[in-house]
C-alpha positions in Angstrom: 8.3 -4.3 31.4 10.8 -2.3 29.6 11.0 -4.4 26.2 7.2 -4.0 25.8 7.3 -0.6 26.2 10.4 -0.1 23.8 8.0 -2.6 20.6 5.0 0.0 21.2 7.2 3.4 20.7 9.2 1.6 17.4 6.1 0.9 16.3 4.4 4.2 16.5 7.6 6.0 15.1 7.1 3.8 11.9 4.0 4.9 11.8 4.3 8.1 12.3 7.4 7.9 9.5 4.9 6.2 7.3 2.9 9.2 7.2 5.3 11.9 7.1 7.6 10.6 4.1 4.6 9.2 2.0 3.2 13.1 2.7 6.8 14.8 1.4 6.3 12.4 -2.1 5.0 15.2 -3.9 6.6 18.3 -2.6 10.0 16.6 -2.9 9.0 15.5 -6.5 7.7 19.1 -7.4 10.7 20.6 -6.0 13.0 18.5 -7.9 11.1 19.3 -11.2 11.7 23.0 -10.0 15.1 22.6 -9.9 15.7 20.6 -13.1 13.5 23.4 -14.9 16.3 26.0 -13.6 19.2 23.9 -15.0 18.0 22.7 -18.4 20.5 20.5 -20.6 20.2 21.2 -24.3 16.9 22.1 -23.8 15.3 19.3 -21.6 14.7 18.8 -18.0 17.5 17.1 -16.2 14.6 15.2 -14.0 11.8 13.4 -15.8 9.2 10.8 -15.1 12.0 8.4 -16.7 15.0 9.0 -14.6 12.6 9.8 -11.5 10.4 6.4 -11.6 13.7 4.5 -13.4 15.8 4.9 -10.0 12.8 4.9 -7.4 11.2 1.6 -9.1 14.2 -0.3 -9.1 15.5 0.8 -5.7 12.0 -1.1 -4.5 11.9 -3.6 -6.9 15.3 -4.9 -6.7 15.2 -4.6 -2.2 11.7 -6.0 -2.1 13.1 -9.5 -4.3 16.1 -9.6 -2.6 14.9 -10.5 0.5 13.0 -13.5 -0.4 14.6 -14.7 -3.6 13.5 -18.0 -3.4 10.5 -17.7 -2.8 9.9 -15.5 -5.7 11.6 -18.1 -7.6 9.2 -20.7 -6.7 6.1 -18.8 -6.5 7.0 -17.6 -10.3 7.2 -21.8 -11.2 3.9 -22.2 -9.7 2.2 -19.4 -11.1 -1.3 -19.9 -11.9 -1.8 -19.0 -16.0 -4.7 -16.7 -15.4 -2.4 -14.8 -12.9 -0.2 -13.8 -15.0 -2.4 -11.5 -17.0 -3.7 -9.5 -13.4 0.0 -9.4 -12.4 0.9 -7.4 -15.8 -2.2 -5.7 -15.6 -1.4 -4.5 -11.8 2.2 -3.2 -13.3 0.7 -1.4 -16.1 -1.6 0.4 -14.3 0.3 0.5 -10.5 3.8 1.5 -12.2 3.7 2.7 -15.1 0.4 4.8 -15.9 -0.5 6.4 -12.8 2.8 7.3 -12.3 3.4 8.9 -14.7 0.2 11.0 -15.1 1.4 11.6 -11.7 4.1 13.5 -12.8 2.7 15.0 -15.9 0.0 16.3 -13.8 2.1 18.0 -10.9 4.1 19.3 -13.8 1.2 21.5 -14.7 -0.6 21.7 -11.1 0.8 23.1 -7.9 1.1 20.5 -4.9 -1.6 21.7 -2.7 -3.9 21.2 -6.1 -2.6 18.0 -7.3 -3.5 16.2 -3.8 -6.8 17.9 -3.5 -8.0 16.1 -6.9 -6.4 13.0 -5.9 -8.6 12.6 -2.9 -11.0 11.5 -5.6 -9.2 8.1 -5.5 -10.8 7.1 -3.0 -14.6 7.3 -4.3 -13.2 6.0 -7.6 -12.0 2.5 -6.0 -15.5 2.2 -4.1 -17.1 2.3 -7.3 -14.9 0.1 -9.1 -15.1 -2.6 -6.7 -18.9 -2.0 -6.8 -19.3 -2.3 -10.4 -15.9 -5.2 -11.3 -16.2 -6.9 -8.0 -19.9 -6.7 -7.0 -18.4 -5.0 -3.2 -21.0 -3.1 -1.6 -20.0 1.0 -0.7 -18.2 1.5 2.0 -20.4 3.0 4.8 -21.6 6.6 4.8 -20.4 6.7 1.0 -22.5 9.7 -0.1 -22.0 11.9 2.6 -18.1 10.9 2.1 -18.1 11.6 -1.6 -20.5 14.8 -1.2 -17.7 16.4 1.2 -14.9 15.6 -1.0 -16.7 17.2 -4.1 -17.9 20.1 -1.9 -13.9 20.7 -1.2 -12.9 20.3 -4.8 -15.4 23.0 -5.9 -14.8 24.9 -3.1 -11.4 25.3 -4.0 -12.3 26.2 -7.7 -14.8 28.8 -7.1 -12.2 30.4 -4.2 -9.3 30.1 -7.2 -6.7 27.8 -4.7 -6.8 24.8 -7.4 -4.8 26.7 -10.2 -2.1 25.8 -12.1 1.5 25.8 -11.0 2.3 28.3 -14.1 0.8 32.2 -14.5 -3.3 32.7 -14.9 -4.5 32.9 -18.4 -7.5 34.8 -19.9 -9.6 31.4 -19.3 -8.9 31.1 -15.4 -11.5 28.2 -15.2 -9.6 26.5 -17.6 -5.8 27.0 -16.7 -3.9 24.3 -16.1 -6.8 21.7 -17.9 -4.0 19.1 -19.2 -2.8 19.1 -16.0 -6.4 18.0 -14.3 -7.1 15.5 -17.5 -3.6 13.7 -16.1 -4.6 13.6 -12.6 -8.0 12.2 -13.5 -6.2 9.6 -15.7 -3.9 8.6 -12.8 -6.8 8.3 -10.3 -8.8 6.2 -12.3 -5.5 3.7 -13.0 -4.7 3.9 -9.0 -8.6 2.8 -9.0 -8.4 0.5 -10.8 -5.4 -1.3 -9.6 -7.1 -0.8 -6.0 -9.8 -3.8 -7.7 -6.9 -5.4 -8.9 -4.8 -6.0 -6.3 -7.8 -7.6 -4.4 -8.0 -10.1 -6.9 -5.0 -10.8 -7.0 -4.9 -10.8 -3.2 -6.5 -14.3 -2.6 -3.2 -15.9 -4.5 -1.1 -14.7 -1.4 1.8 -14.1 -3.3 5.0 -12.7 -1.7 6.0 -9.2 -1.8 8.6 -9.8 -3.8 6.4 -11.2 -6.3 3.6 -8.8 -5.8 5.1 -5.6 -5.7 9.1 -6.2 -6.4 8.2 -7.5 -10.1 5.9 -5.4 -11.3 8.3 -2.4 -10.1 10.9 -3.8 -11.8 8.6 -3.9 -15.1 7.9 -0.3 -14.5 11.9 0.4 -14.1 12.7 -1.0 -17.2 9.4 0.4 -19.2 10.9 4.0 -18.2 14.5 3.0 -19.3 13.6 2.2 -22.5 11.0 5.2 -22.9 14.5 7.4 -21.5 16.8 6.1 -24.0 14.4 6.7 -27.1 13.9 10.0 -26.0 16.8 11.6 -24.3 19.8 9.2 -24.8 22.3 7.3 -22.4 23.0 10.4 -21.3 20.1 11.1 -18.9 20.9 9.3 -16.3 24.5 10.6 -15.8 23.9 14.0 -15.4 25.8 13.6 -11.6 25.5 17.2 -10.5 25.3 17.0 -6.3 21.7 18.0 -6.1 20.4 15.6 -9.0 22.2 12.4 -7.2 20.8 14.5 -3.9 17.6 14.8 -4.8 16.6 12.0 -7.2 18.8 9.1 -5.7 18.9 10.1 -2.1 15.8 12.1 -1.1 13.3 10.8 -3.5 14.5 7.3 -4.4 16.0 5.7 -1.0 14.3 8.2 1.2 10.9 8.7 0.5 9.8 5.8 -2.4 11.7 2.6 -0.6 11.1 4.7 3.0 7.5 4.3 2.3 7.5 0.8 1.6 9.6 0.3 4.0 7.7 1.9 6.9 4.3 0.2 5.5 5.3 -2.7 5.9 6.9 -2.3 9.3 3.5 -0.5 10.7 1.7 -3.9 8.9 3.6 -5.8 11.5 2.2 -4.3 14.8 -1.3 -2.2 13.2 -4.5 -3.1 11.5 -5.5 -2.2 8.1 -8.0 0.4 9.4 -4.9 1.9 11.9 -2.6 2.4 9.4 -5.7 3.9 6.3 -6.4 6.0 9.3 -3.2 7.4 10.6 -2.2 7.4 5.9 -5.0 10.1 6.0 -3.1 12.6 7.5 0.0 12.7 4.8 -2.7 14.9 2.8 -2.4 17.4 5.3 1.7 16.8 5.5 1.5 17.4 1.5 -0.1 20.7 2.3 1.9 22.3 4.3 5.1 20.8 3.5 4.1 22.3 -0.1 3.5 25.4 1.6 6.5 25.6 4.1 9.4 24.3 1.1 7.5 25.4 -2.2 6.2 28.8 -0.7 2.6 27.6 -2.6 -0.1 29.7 -0.5 -1.6 28.4 2.2 -5.1 30.7 2.6 -8.3 30.5 4.9 -9.9 29.2 1.3 -6.9 26.5 1.0 -7.7 25.3 4.8 -11.3 25.0 3.9 -10.7 23.5 1.2 -8.6 20.7 2.9 -10.6 20.3 5.7 -13.9 19.2 3.9 -12.1 16.9 2.1 -10.4 15.2 4.9 -13.2 15.2 6.6 -14.8 13.6 3.9 -11.7 10.6 4.0 -12.5 10.4 7.5 -16.0 9.4 7.5 -15.2 5.8 6.9 -13.6 5.0 9.9 -16.7 6.5 11.9 -18.5 3.5 13.6 -20.5 1.2 11.3 -23.6 -0.9 11.1 -22.0 -3.2 8.8 -20.6 -6.7 9.3 -17.1 -6.8 10.1 -15.8 -8.2 7.0 -17.7 -5.7 4.7 -16.3 -3.0 6.7 -12.6 -5.0 6.5 -13.4 -4.9 2.9 -13.9 -1.4 2.5 -10.7 0.1 4.1 -8.6 -2.2 2.0 -9.7 -0.7 -1.3 -7.4 2.4 -0.6 -5.7 1.6 2.6 
């Protein structure tokens, strides 16, 4: 009896932990960017997408491959020729382009603004799946999209969606580059969601489906860093750099998110994890307000509430057959 009570408690804590650590990633990364900007080396920020994602993706890739090395080797030798381009595209979109654009968007936008814009990933994933995979749109898609767009419009009209720098004379265009990079990241993530639906039929192990793409992304970021900054970019070992980049962001938030997600998947359905994961939006907004002193006013709460309502609509009871409903949830778990 006691053991049966401990297991659900541990599973619930893993799910809560997954929501919290995934929601803190943008806030932590923005904090590192700001800290690096105030401690430049030779005019360069010691925090860059190169070393941040090199370390975090290297940790994830090595950890997942080391869990099942024999399985990874076996599946690599038995991999159909048609699967290799899909895995390469998955690595490029999900482990290079999406994080690169995510970082560059966050450099120019506030955490709250970027988080609200990234809510477009859900409808973008559904539309790409409709066009590419021929899947039907999720139940209440139109209403969900309307609420998300209304939240974004309210944020822009009331001036809560701004760049992270000072406002210019053309306020509506402030942070335009940031918005463009955010859209690139949203598009890359949405494409990757459909791509992974194609890969799901291969039943690849985690070490191959997630570990190898992360290692490939880490290698790409290492090459860019060596060309752009030189080897010294990896050895700025001040205490805040080591603590922030390696311990907090890489080990705790990035690797921690992956570990806690896998732990949650052993106890909860995809729909339950996706429903709980929606709360990460709230965690991000509140943590940015608390830790980075980003404004938390009623327009921000209104914008966040509309977007959250649009995201959560997909979890209301549906008249779709169970198989079709599960597919729509898998688009952005």
